C-alpha positions, 0 to 999 in steps of 0.5 A: 452316935449321930453326926451332930453329937460327934461334932461331924458335919453330915454330908450334903445329900441331894433332895429327893426327886418327887414322884409326881409332876405338877399338872395345872387344873386347866382343861387344856392341860388335862386333855393334853395329858389324857393318853397318860391318864387312861389307867386313872380312868380305868381305875375309876371305872372299876370303882364305879362298877364295884359300887353298883355291884353288877357288871353290865354294859350300862354300868361299864360305859357309865363308869368310863364316862364318870372316870373321864369326867372326873379325870378332866375336872379333877386331874390327879398328879402324873408320874414324871416317868414310867416305872422301870419294867423288870419282870425278872427282878420283880419276881425275885423281889416277890420270892425274897419277900415270901421266903423272908415272911416264912423265915422271919415268922419262925424266928419271931415265934421262937424268940417270943416263946423263949423270952416272952416280954423280955425279948430284946429289940432295938433300932438300927440305922441304915443308909437309904439308896432311893432317889424317888419317894415311890421306891422308898415307900416300897422299901418301907412297905416290904419291911413292914411285911416282915414279922418282927420289924418295921420302919420307924423313920425315913430321914431324907435329909441324911438319906437314912432309914431306921428299922425297929427289929425284934430278937437281938439277943444273940451275938451278930443279930444286929449285923444279921438284921442290917444285912437282911434289910440292905438285901431287901432294899437291894431287891426293891431297888433292882426291881424299880430303882435307878442305876445309881441306886443299884450301885449304891446298894451293892457298894453297901452290901460289899462293905458289910461283907468285909466288915465295914459300916458303909454309910 
C-alpha cells in the first residue's frame, strides 16, 4: 500500500541533482569551456571518419575541424563535475553484472520451461539512492541487462524505483529479488555515486539482512 492510500504523508525528498549545467549559446562561453569539450570534439571526429569509411590524414583532420566548429556553434551541456574514477569498483560492477547475466539466464530458463505462460511475476518497489540522473540511469540500464527483470518506473519525488520481476513462485522469491536489486544498486553507486549514496545503500542492505524493510 502506498503512502497516500494509508493516510501517511511521504517524507520530503530533495530534488535530484541535474547531471548537466546550462551553457549559454554564446561563442565566448563555448570558447571558454573548450578544454572540457575535447571529448565531444573527438567523438564527433570519430563519427566523421566512420561516415567517410576510411582513416586518412584528410578525414582525420577534417573530422577534428568539423567537430570543433559544431561544438562551438552548437555547444552541448557540460557535466558539472567529473564522474568519480574508481577502477576497482567499476571492475567489481562489471563482474557482478556478468555473473548475474549467467545466473538469471539459467533461472529464467528454468521458470519458463517449468511454468510456461503461467509463470508468476510481480512489481517490486525499492528505495533509490542516487543523487544524479546519470547514476539512476545506469542502475536502470544494468537492471535491464538482467534476464527476467526491468525497471518500470523511477519515482524521483519519493526516491523509489519499481522493478518488474519474473519467477516469483517460491517462498522468499520477492526478498531474493529485492536483495539482488539492492546489491546491483550498491555496485553501481560504489562505482559512480556519492558517499551519501553509498551509505544509504549499505543501510538498506543491512536492514534487509536483519529482516527489516528499509524505506
